[in-house]
C-alpha positions, 0 to 999 in steps of 0.5 A: 814526105814523111821521115820514113819515106826519106829513110826508105828512099835513101835505103833504096838509093844505096841498094841501087848504087850497090847493085850498079857497082856489082853490075859494073864488075860483071860487065868488065869482061863485056859479057854477063855469064849465065852464072853471073846473071843468076847471081844478079837475079838473086841479088836484085831480089835481096836488095829489093830492086824492081824489074824496071830498076833492074833493066835500067841499071843493066842498061846504064849502071852509073849510080854513085857508090854510097859507102855504108857507114858500118864496117860490117855492111862494107864487108857484106858489100865486098863479099857480094862484089867478090862473088861476082868477080869469082863466079866466071872463074877467070879474073881479068885485070879489068875486074880486079882493078875495078874491084879495088876501085869500088873497094876504096869507094866503099870506104876500105883503106887505099893503102890496104886495098890490094891485101883486102881484095886478095883476101876477099877473093881467096875466101870466096874461092873457098866458097865460104859463107857470109858469116865466115867471110865477115869473121875472117875479114874482120880478123885481118884488122887485129 
């Protein structure tokens, strides 16, 4: 196995873990709405998840969370997760709790996770883009 194959494999595993985390959030209310399905479809393409992998993850979304090393990548993953939680417009307790757990798994500080998730959901509610979300979330540390 070449070095580039190893990198590609690790990158793909991270993407699968990220996608599986989002699928778990989407499934917390035991239903994937058409809006959530459309978002998952777009995200699968962006994360280079094949049709076979997509179906496998929908059937069993138990891939490990692989926290990104860079804070910027953690913010991007939080953005994707918050959008899934927000898309069905009725945040249940299970979804918020799972979003907090996954946020900690992504490497966010457990002491601040309530504030981080609250701020993320408020920004997504305002329909900000990823760039605005990243700036706003990064500014909270200053």
